[in-house]
Structures are given as structure tokens and as C-alpha cells.
N, C-alpha and C positions, 0 to 999 in steps of 0.2 A: 504492501500499500504505500502511496506517496504520502509523503509529509503534510501535514496540516500547516499552511504558511501565513501568517499574518504579520502586521506590523505592530511594535511597540505601542500600546496605548488601544489599539483597536479592538472592538467587542462586537460588532455588528454581527459577523458571521460565526453561527454555533458549530461546534465540532459535532458531525452527526456521523454515527457508526453502525454498522449490523453486527451484532453478535451472533455468531455461527461456531459449530463444531463439525466433525466429520459427518454428522447426521443432518446438517443444515442449520436452520435460523433455530435459536435458543427462544422459547416459549417464555416470555417475562411476565405471563399472568400471575398477578398478586404477588410479584417480585419488589425489590429495593435494588436500586442500581446506584453506585458511587462512581464519582470520575477521580482518578488519581493520577497526579502528575508530578515528577520529580525533576531534579538537576542530573546530570550526567554522572554526577557523584552519588544518586541516589538518595539527597536531601529533599524531603518532600516540599512541594511548594502550594499544592492543591489535593484537598480531600475533602470533597463537597458532593451532594447529591445531584444526581443525572437525572433528567426527564426521560421517561418512557413515550416514545412518540407511537409506535405500534407494536404491542405486546406481543402478539403471534408472530410477526416476522422480525422481533428481536432488535428492533430499530430504536437506537437512544440518540440522545444529544445533550450537549454539554453548553451552557451559554456563559462565555468568560466576561468578567467584568473588566474595567479599565486598568485596576488595579493589578490585577492576575496577569495581565500581558503587560506591564510597564517594564520588565526586565528582558531585554535582548538576550537570545541564547537559544540553544538546542537541549530539548527536554523530552524525557520519557513518559509515556502516559499508558493508562489500562483503564477498563472499566470494570468493577467488581459487583458482582451479582449476589445479592442475598436472597437464596429461594424461600418459599413459605414454611420450610422444615427449618431453617436458619442455617443450612449448608450455604458456604460460600464458595464462589469460584470466579477467576480473573480471566478477561478476555483483552487481547487475542490470547490463543493457546501457545502460539510460538512467539516469541519476542515480544516486542513492545509497538505501541503507536509511537510515532515521532511527532512533534510538535517544533516548530521552528518559527520564533518571534525576531524579526529582523528590526533593526533600529530604524527609528522614523525621524523624519525631518520636521516634524511637528514642533520640537523645541530646539531647533539646531540654532546654534549661534555662529555669526559670522567670523571669520578666521582671517587675518591679514597674511 
């Protein structure tokens, strides 16, 4: 999967992802989903609830706020599902999702 790419401070475009395993889409009916993101050194920067867009198709999204995207860099991310019986499982099953936050010209200062 291509990285999710935005500029620092942007928060319009949500991170949308379909949770799947070898059997197909994960049924998220009556589940809770959290979005987790960390630095490349696995220091947690986000651990918040995600929105289930379509439970049967395993479609979820996370809406960043501008504070969460204020720091440029490369980050690892995953969605953690808590099932009705309180079992937990992280997606994607292999590796991580990648978030790239590029520097913004929004607050650039003139240089001589």
C-alpha cells in the first residue's frame, strides 16, 4: 500500500483503510477500532478511536486534527480492533501502514 501523504498541519483528508485477512474483509459489527501511530523509533504519537465507516466491508477511517499532523516525518500506523468478546487484533497483518507528513510552506520564513 502506498503511504498516506499530507502536509504538516493539514487535516482535511481522513486516513481510510479496509481491514482484511486471508479470508477477505473483517466484519466489524459491534467492534471498537483504534488508530495507532508511532515514530520510526516506536514512540507512540496517536492512540485514538477510529470511525467504522462500513462494518461488513471492514472499512475504517481516522480523521487527523491539525495538532496531530504538525510534526513532519515518517510514521508507522495500524488499526487495532477490539471484538465483542474483547479479543484484540491489529491490521494490517503484515508490516505497518506508512504515514508521511511533509513540511508545509504555511509558516515558512523568508531566508536571505
